[in-house]
MDAnalysis code that builds the backbone (N, CA, C; Angstrom):
import MDAnalysis as mda
import numpy as np

u = mda.Universe.empty(480, n_residues=160, atom_resindex=np.repeat(np.arange(160), 3), trajectory=True)
u.add_TopologyAttr("name", ["N", "CA", "C"] * 160)
u.add_TopologyAttr("resid", np.arange(1, 161))
u.add_TopologyAttr("resname", ["MET", "THR", "LYS", "ILE", "ASP", "PHE", "SER", "VAL", "ASP", "LYS", "GLU", "LYS", "LEU", "GLU", "VAL", "VAL", "MET", "THR", "HIS", "VAL", "PHE", "ASN", "ALA", "PRO", "ARG", "ASP", "VAL", "VAL", "TRP", "GLU", "VAL", "TYR", "THR", "ASN", "PRO", "ASP", "MET", "ILE", "PRO", "GLN", "TRP", "TRP", "GLY", "PRO", "GLY", "ASN", "MET", "THR", "THR", "THR", "VAL", "ASP", "LYS", "MET", "GLU", "VAL", "LYS", "GLU", "GLY", "GLY", "VAL", "TRP", "ARG", "TYR", "ILE", "GLN", "LYS", "ASP", "GLU", "GLN", "GLY", "ASN", "VAL", "ASN", "GLY", "PHE", "HIS", "GLY", "VAL", "TYR", "LYS", "GLU", "VAL", "ARG", "GLU", "PRO", "GLU", "PHE", "LEU", "SER", "ASP", "THR", "PHE", "ASN", "TYR", "GLU", "PRO", "VAL", "GLY", "PRO", "GLY", "HIS", "GLU", "LEU", "THR", "GLU", "THR", "LEU", "ARG", "LEU", "GLU", "GLU", "ILE", "GLY", "GLU", "GLY", "LYS", "THR", "ARG", "ALA", "VAL", "SER", "THR", "SER", "TYR", "PHE", "ASN", "SER", "ILE", "GLU", "ASP", "MET", "GLU", "GLY", "VAL", "MET", "GLN", "PRO", "GLY", "MET", "GLU", "GLU", "GLY", "ALA", "ALA", "GLU", "THR", "TYR", "ASP", "ARG", "PHE", "ASP", "LYS", "LEU", "LEU", "GLU", "LYS", "ILE", "LEU", "LYS"])
u.atoms.positions = np.array([
    [3.046, -22.192, 26.549],
    [3.915, -21.717, 25.031],
    [4.053, -22.384, 23.974],
    [4.250, -21.713, 23.027],
    [4.125, -22.642, 21.655],
    [5.210, -22.987, 21.295],
    [4.807, -24.640, 20.366],
    [5.899, -25.029, 20.366],
    [6.707, -25.286, 19.113],
    [7.708, -25.394, 19.564],
    [8.777, -25.326, 18.019],
    [9.923, -26.397, 17.966],
    [10.736, -26.424, 16.858],
    [11.376, -27.910, 16.228],
    [12.576, -26.724, 16.297],
    [13.415, -27.236, 17.146],
    [14.878, -25.638, 17.373],
    [15.821, -26.655, 17.225],
    [16.746, -26.490, 15.739],
    [17.980, -27.277, 15.938],
    [18.877, -26.295, 15.415],
    [20.666, -26.919, 16.270],
    [21.246, -25.700, 15.964],
    [22.393, -27.237, 15.560],
    [23.349, -26.758, 14.001],
    [23.965, -27.426, 13.532],
    [25.381, -26.687, 13.265],
    [26.421, -27.104, 14.347],
    [27.517, -26.578, 14.078],
    [28.146, -26.541, 13.058],
    [28.021, -27.630, 12.665],
    [28.757, -28.076, 11.317],
    [28.648, -27.329, 10.203],
    [27.514, -27.117, 9.589],
    [27.099, -26.879, 8.604],
    [26.552, -24.991, 9.059],
    [27.038, -24.764, 10.456],
    [27.114, -23.090, 10.783],
    [25.467, -22.544, 10.431],
    [24.574, -23.698, 10.959],
    [23.008, -23.478, 10.563],
    [22.376, -23.755, 12.269],
    [20.781, -22.746, 12.232],
    [20.170, -22.851, 13.350],
    [18.842, -22.890, 12.467],
    [17.758, -24.009, 12.772],
    [16.820, -24.298, 11.845],
    [15.620, -24.171, 13.286],
    [14.592, -23.603, 12.889],
    [13.559, -23.303, 13.397],
    [12.169, -24.084, 12.668],
    [11.475, -24.388, 13.104],
    [10.268, -25.312, 12.336],
    [8.860, -24.886, 13.441],
    [7.787, -24.693, 13.113],
    [6.857, -24.607, 13.643],
    [5.319, -24.639, 12.736],
    [4.510, -25.207, 13.046],
    [3.606, -25.604, 12.238],
    [2.167, -24.625, 13.292],
    [1.507, -23.371, 11.884],
    [1.186, -22.220, 12.435],
    [-1.023, -23.090, 11.884],
    [-2.188, -22.594, 12.626],
    [-2.942, -23.001, 13.090],
    [-3.649, -21.806, 11.606],
    [-3.012, -22.112, 10.492],
    [-3.599, -20.882, 9.939],
    [-3.155, -21.189, 8.219],
    [-4.000, -20.814, 7.138],
    [-3.665, -20.720, 5.534],
    [-2.254, -20.087, 5.599],
    [-1.533, -20.643, 4.340],
    [-0.162, -20.160, 4.207],
    [-0.095, -18.507, 3.411],
    [-1.309, -18.306, 2.896],
    [-1.642, -17.049, 2.245],
    [-1.772, -15.955, 3.277],
    [-2.285, -16.542, 4.571],
    [-2.241, -15.524, 5.757],
    [-0.992, -15.185, 6.420],
    [-0.454, -16.508, 6.649],
    [0.946, -16.937, 7.506],
    [1.526, -15.695, 6.700],
    [1.774, -15.841, 5.246],
    [2.784, -15.190, 4.988],
    [2.380, -13.456, 4.805],
    [1.133, -13.439, 5.189],
    [0.834, -11.634, 4.840],
    [1.307, -11.423, 6.305],
    [0.804, -11.925, 7.763],
    [1.745, -11.829, 8.826],
    [3.390, -11.517, 8.851],
    [4.056, -11.936, 8.005],
    [4.936, -12.159, 7.572],
    [5.992, -11.115, 7.637],
    [4.877, -10.745, 6.130],
    [5.431, -9.720, 5.036],
    [4.412, -8.458, 5.276],
    [3.685, -7.916, 6.067],
    [3.117, -6.656, 6.237],
    [3.463, -5.640, 7.220],
    [3.889, -4.721, 6.773],
    [5.292, -3.790, 8.424],
    [3.906, -3.341, 9.041],
    [2.807, -3.467, 8.925],
    [1.898, -2.983, 10.156],
    [1.943, -4.333, 10.980],
    [1.947, -5.496, 10.887],
    [1.675, -6.095, 11.748],
    [3.006, -6.668, 12.296],
    [3.830, -6.610, 11.843],
    [5.559, -6.910, 12.154],
    [5.799, -6.300, 14.078],
    [5.133, -5.307, 14.376],
    [5.196, -4.795, 15.842],
    [4.118, -5.715, 16.887],
    [3.362, -6.273, 16.527],
    [2.387, -7.279, 16.996],
    [2.745, -8.585, 17.440],
    [4.194, -9.207, 16.716],
    [4.295, -10.298, 17.112],
    [6.299, -10.216, 17.081],
    [7.135, -9.556, 16.404],
    [8.833, -9.878, 16.264],
    [8.892, -9.245, 17.472],
    [9.860, -10.154, 18.237],
    [10.313, -10.130, 19.190],
    [9.744, -10.317, 20.304],
    [10.367, -9.923, 21.694],
    [9.559, -10.621, 23.025],
    [8.678, -10.214, 23.255],
    [7.999, -9.863, 23.844],
    [6.466, -9.298, 24.488],
    [6.926, -7.839, 25.471],
    [7.880, -7.812, 26.046],
    [8.479, -6.496, 27.063],
    [9.124, -6.044, 26.112],
    [9.472, -5.847, 24.393],
    [9.834, -5.028, 23.788],
    [8.890, -4.532, 23.102],
    [9.332, -3.095, 22.132],
    [8.483, -2.638, 21.287],
    [9.342, -2.817, 19.851],
    [9.169, -3.179, 18.649],
    [9.441, -3.179, 17.779],
    [8.871, -1.921, 16.480],
    [9.745, -1.310, 15.849],
    [9.104, -0.014, 14.961],
    [9.611, -0.751, 14.009],
    [9.057, -0.355, 12.691],
    [9.173, -0.618, 11.121],
    [9.718, 0.568, 10.761],
    [11.038, 0.847, 10.852],
    [11.556, 1.323, 9.573],
    [11.805, 1.544, 8.320],
    [11.655, 0.672, 8.059],
    [12.176, 0.376, 6.575],
    [11.391, -1.296, 6.223],
    [11.042, -2.024, 5.161],
    [10.041, -3.083, 4.940],
    [9.595, -3.027, 3.354],
    [10.440, -3.392, 2.087],
    [10.368, -2.997, 0.970],
    [10.124, -4.804, 0.712],
    [9.549, -5.317, 0.578],
    [9.395, -7.020, 0.765],
    [9.391, -7.224, -0.696],
    [10.930, -7.494, -1.613],
    [11.084, -7.309, -3.142],
    [12.329, -7.711, -2.867],
    [12.678, -8.297, -3.860],
    [14.614, -9.124, -4.369],
    [14.408, -7.318, -4.430],
    [15.821, -7.607, -3.651],
    [16.695, -6.389, -3.638],
    [16.179, -5.128, -2.386],
    [15.432, -5.347, -1.999],
    [14.410, -4.310, -1.050],
    [15.229, -4.199, 0.556],
    [15.076, -3.396, 1.541],
    [15.864, -3.236, 2.541],
    [14.522, -3.669, 3.443],
    [15.007, -3.639, 4.333],
    [14.126, -4.019, 5.564],
    [15.169, -3.272, 7.024],
    [14.523, -2.627, 8.150],
    [15.380, -2.339, 9.324],
    [13.938, -2.207, 9.962],
    [14.193, -3.158, 11.325],
    [13.321, -2.782, 12.870],
    [14.074, -2.277, 13.588],
    [13.852, -1.763, 14.909],
    [13.991, -1.042, 15.946],
    [13.387, -1.696, 16.895],
    [14.404, -2.118, 18.048],
    [13.592, -2.823, 18.855],
    [14.094, -1.762, 20.181],
    [12.932, -1.487, 21.237],
    [12.975, -0.850, 22.611],
    [12.941, -1.465, 23.671],
    [13.382, -2.036, 25.133],
    [13.506, -2.538, 25.735],
    [12.412, -1.719, 27.529],
    [12.556, -2.235, 28.027],
    [11.692, -1.334, 29.000],
    [12.266, -0.525, 30.235],
    [13.741, -0.798, 29.337],
    [15.058, 0.037, 30.058],
    [14.980, 1.616, 29.104],
    [14.520, 1.362, 27.847],
    [14.638, 2.675, 27.082],
    [16.287, 2.016, 25.738],
    [16.630, 0.805, 26.022],
    [17.677, 1.009, 25.335],
    [16.907, 0.224, 24.089],
    [17.482, 0.848, 22.793],
    [17.376, 0.648, 21.700],
    [18.599, -0.450, 20.912],
    [18.042, -1.017, 20.012],
    [18.666, -2.097, 19.059],
    [17.819, -1.892, 17.567],
    [18.700, -1.877, 16.476],
    [18.368, -2.082, 15.221],
    [18.783, -2.913, 14.286],
    [18.345, -3.867, 13.729],
    [18.083, -4.794, 12.235],
    [18.053, -4.568, 11.303],
    [18.746, -4.959, 10.522],
    [18.615, -4.247, 9.089],
    [19.140, -5.381, 8.317],
    [18.339, -5.500, 6.643],
    [18.876, -6.545, 6.130],
    [18.278, -6.003, 4.527],
    [19.077, -7.089, 3.742],
    [17.917, -6.780, 2.063],
    [17.581, -8.062, 1.834],
    [16.571, -7.690, 1.533],
    [15.785, -8.959, 0.255],
    [16.174, -9.685, -0.351],
    [16.901, -11.041, -0.508],
    [17.525, -11.402, -1.446],
    [16.691, -12.353, -2.748],
    [15.665, -12.607, -2.146],
    [15.017, -13.728, -2.916],
    [13.191, -13.759, -2.674],
    [12.177, -13.354, -3.010],
    [10.987, -13.495, -2.643],
    [9.922, -14.186, -3.473],
    [9.057, -15.273, -2.892],
    [8.455, -15.933, -3.742],
    [7.115, -16.087, -3.135],
    [5.968, -15.089, -3.510],
    [4.782, -14.848, -2.595],
    [4.123, -16.172, -3.089],
    [3.555, -16.589, -1.513],
    [3.656, -17.102, -0.658],
    [4.429, -17.640, -0.178],
    [5.264, -18.430, -0.650],
    [5.936, -19.585, -0.022],
    [7.437, -18.927, 0.448],
    [8.337, -18.380, -0.239],
    [9.458, -18.095, 0.385],
    [10.098, -17.136, 0.534],
    [10.942, -16.887, 1.575],
    [11.815, -15.784, 1.319],
    [13.243, -15.828, 1.757],
    [14.061, -15.199, 1.589],
    [15.520, -15.324, 2.227],
    [15.805, -13.889, 2.124],
    [16.709, -13.487, 2.892],
    [17.658, -11.953, 3.192],
    [18.464, -12.306, 4.276],
    [19.046, -11.279, 4.318],
    [20.348, -10.934, 4.760],
    [19.917, -10.489, 6.266],
    [20.549, -10.372, 7.096],
    [20.263, -10.088, 8.934],
    [21.390, -9.808, 9.497],
    [21.812, -8.244, 9.896],
    [22.740, -7.656, 10.403],
    [21.923, -7.552, 11.895],
    [22.920, -7.389, 12.998],
    [21.904, -7.075, 14.252],
    [23.335, -6.053, 14.936],
    [22.586, -4.503, 14.345],
    [23.787, -3.588, 14.562],
    [24.396, -3.286, 15.860],
    [24.499, -3.741, 16.413],
    [25.278, -3.565, 17.789],
    [26.513, -4.110, 17.523],
    [26.527, -5.420, 17.432],
    [27.175, -6.167, 16.733],
    [28.253, -5.350, 16.081],
    [27.936, -4.807, 14.747],
    [28.565, -3.798, 13.737],
    [28.823, -4.486, 12.277],
    [29.189, -4.325, 11.303],
    [29.824, -5.136, 10.035],
    [30.607, -6.265, 10.274],
    [30.224, -6.796, 9.194],
    [31.240, -8.476, 8.720],
    [30.443, -9.336, 9.375],
    [29.112, -9.212, 10.423],
    [28.418, -9.880, 11.127],
    [27.376, -10.941, 10.339],
    [27.335, -10.391, 9.136],
    [25.927, -10.713, 8.557],
    [25.573, -12.207, 8.266],
    [24.674, -12.710, 8.705],
    [24.196, -14.089, 8.266],
    [22.827, -14.064, 6.883],
    [22.555, -15.061, 6.623],
    [21.632, -15.212, 5.674],
    [20.480, -16.278, 6.395],
    [19.032, -15.755, 6.312],
    [18.057, -16.504, 6.535],
    [17.015, -16.504, 5.555],
    [16.482, -17.922, 5.498],
    [15.168, -18.043, 4.582],
    [14.338, -18.791, 5.323],
    [13.024, -18.752, 4.765],
    [11.757, -18.774, 5.347],
    [11.067, -19.619, 4.513],
    [10.465, -21.014, 4.436],
    [9.796, -21.942, 3.919],
    [8.183, -22.055, 4.611],
    [7.273, -21.669, 3.711],
    [6.212, -21.943, 3.949],
    [5.443, -22.880, 2.975],
    [5.228, -23.528, 4.242],
    [4.480, -24.939, 3.035],
    [2.795, -25.232, 3.682],
    [1.950, -25.898, 2.673],
    [0.867, -25.832, 3.285],
    [0.291, -27.171, 3.011],
    [0.303, -27.989, 4.908],
    [0.147, -29.385, 5.072],
    [-1.121, -29.524, 5.467],
    [-1.942, -28.800, 4.446],
    [-3.433, -29.344, 4.692],
    [-4.340, -29.027, 6.020],
    [-5.688, -29.285, 6.211],
    [-6.332, -28.781, 7.407],
    [-6.423, -27.347, 7.583],
    [-5.805, -26.221, 6.671],
    [-6.284, -25.030, 6.886],
    [-4.473, -24.755, 7.703],
    [-3.378, -25.505, 7.933],
    [-2.791, -25.266, 8.319],
    [-0.994, -25.252, 8.088],
    [0.032, -24.357, 8.050],
    [0.769, -23.747, 7.785],
    [2.191, -24.755, 8.313],
    [3.513, -25.191, 7.785],
    [4.365, -25.335, 8.262],
    [5.451, -24.311, 7.728],
    [6.082, -23.571, 9.045],
    [7.230, -22.915, 8.496],
    [8.409, -22.858, 8.987],
    [9.489, -22.962, 8.118],
    [10.679, -23.351, 8.068],
    [11.736, -22.020, 8.120],
    [12.328, -22.147, 9.802],
    [13.042, -20.647, 9.425],
    [14.339, -21.527, 9.517],
    [15.461, -20.676, 8.803],
    [16.743, -20.939, 8.713],
    [18.065, -20.176, 8.787],
    [18.648, -20.152, 9.720],
    [19.662, -19.011, 9.545],
    [20.848, -19.300, 9.383],
    [22.231, -19.013, 7.826],
    [23.226, -19.251, 7.840],
    [24.274, -18.539, 8.281],
    [25.215, -19.259, 8.738],
    [26.272, -18.079, 9.170],
    [27.590, -18.714, 8.566],
    [28.459, -17.175, 8.891],
    [29.903, -17.202, 8.371],
    [30.537, -17.955, 9.109],
    [30.732, -18.051, 10.505],
    [31.624, -18.375, 11.113],
    [31.197, -19.274, 12.405],
    [31.445, -19.913, 13.402],
    [31.435, -20.619, 14.716],
    [31.428, -19.511, 15.405],
    [31.552, -18.306, 15.725],
    [32.174, -17.115, 16.283],
    [30.597, -16.304, 15.901],
    [30.426, -16.105, 14.778],
    [28.696, -15.553, 14.577],
    [27.676, -16.407, 15.281],
    [27.739, -17.667, 14.998],
    [27.029, -18.748, 15.355],
    [26.743, -18.048, 16.831],
    [27.933, -18.551, 17.305],
    [28.188, -19.052, 19.139],
    [27.854, -17.086, 19.670],
    [27.651, -16.547, 19.092],
    [27.127, -14.889, 19.861],
    [26.161, -14.861, 19.572],
    [25.658, -15.311, 18.441],
    [23.916, -14.779, 18.002],
    [23.056, -16.344, 19.743],
    [23.660, -17.281, 19.522],
    [23.432, -18.384, 20.404],
    [22.914, -18.328, 21.746],
    [22.477, -16.929, 22.307],
    [23.080, -16.767, 23.680],
    [21.871, -17.679, 24.513],
    [22.386, -17.937, 26.094],
    [20.963, -18.507, 26.522],
    [19.519, -17.795, 26.588],
    [18.256, -18.506, 26.024],
    [17.174, -18.212, 26.701],
    [16.717, -17.781, 24.462],
    [17.832, -17.617, 24.056],
    [17.404, -17.625, 22.525],
    [16.363, -18.751, 22.329],
    [16.102, -20.250, 22.770],
    [14.930, -20.559, 22.433],
    [13.836, -20.294, 23.005],
    [13.737, -19.588, 23.958],
    [12.584, -19.383, 24.847],
    [12.092, -18.019, 24.087],
    [13.464, -17.456, 23.682],
    [12.691, -16.045, 23.415],
    [11.957, -16.409, 21.658],
    [12.280, -17.246, 21.130],
    [11.637, -17.926, 19.580],
    [10.646, -18.258, 19.901],
    [10.312, -18.944, 21.068],
    [8.775, -19.691, 21.435],
    [8.100, -18.643, 21.711],
    [8.333, -17.442, 22.117],
    [7.659, -16.700, 22.633],
    [7.463, -15.590, 21.361],
    [8.295, -15.422, 20.635],
    [7.751, -14.858, 19.540],
    [6.672, -15.398, 18.461],
    [6.944, -17.086, 18.548],
    [6.014, -17.813, 17.536],
    [4.331, -17.680, 19.018],
    [4.954, -17.928, 19.933],
    [3.501, -17.413, 20.348],
    [3.184, -16.409, 20.066],
    [3.133, -15.164, 20.255],
    [2.428, -14.070, 19.929],
    [2.425, -13.685, 18.659],
    [2.535, -14.591, 17.555],
    [2.231, -14.722, 16.146],
    [1.502, -15.676, 16.368],
    [1.227, -16.474, 17.140],
    [-0.130, -17.634, 17.122],
    [-1.315, -16.555, 17.292],
    [-1.210, -16.387, 18.555],
    [-2.264, -15.009, 19.124],
    [-2.834, -14.079, 18.139],
    [-1.752, -13.639, 17.449],
    [-2.408, -12.541, 16.288],
    [-2.710, -13.137, 15.171],
    [-2.452, -14.732, 15.045],
    [-3.573, -15.347, 14.064],
    [-4.784, -15.573, 14.225],
    [-4.937, -15.709, 15.544],
    [-6.273, -16.081, 16.245],
    [-6.961, -14.886, 16.328],
    [-6.826, -13.760, 16.130],
    [-7.632, -12.778, 16.015],
    [-7.484, -12.487, 14.581],
    [-6.747, -12.551, 13.586],
    [-6.833, -12.011, 12.209],
    [-7.914, -13.184, 11.945],
    [-7.886, -14.427, 12.114],
    [-9.065, -15.451, 12.123],
    [-10.640, -15.754, 12.325],
    [-10.557, -14.859, 13.120],
    [-11.972, -14.689, 14.329],
    [-13.056, -14.729, 13.427],
])
């Protein structure tokens, strides 16, 4: 399983995930921001992800739909707040089954660290401890590791 650094700060109401990709930053950026790539890595492997909308620009909207093996469907959506290609993204994140009022903010920083590698630092900022605890379910860290594992495998395929 892919190695990620996963930290939870309940005082700051933030979750930080850090991972090093064996790929140049521009390639990592492309995988994060290309709607054709998202279904190949976003979320657990036992679910399918469909990109409904993905306008990677400030004020642009995104929406993904995920379906599990039993046919259950969940939606996720948000708005891009800041886009600085190829180094920084900030967006809002809403898990549709929870309903309005529980939006969080996400940031993604991509840092070139030499030798063709890129460090990704993904931070989720919550509005309340209740929202944070609602998201922080058992298995979340393993699910994130699986997502990054799928991302790594896609990068390997792209860079062959």
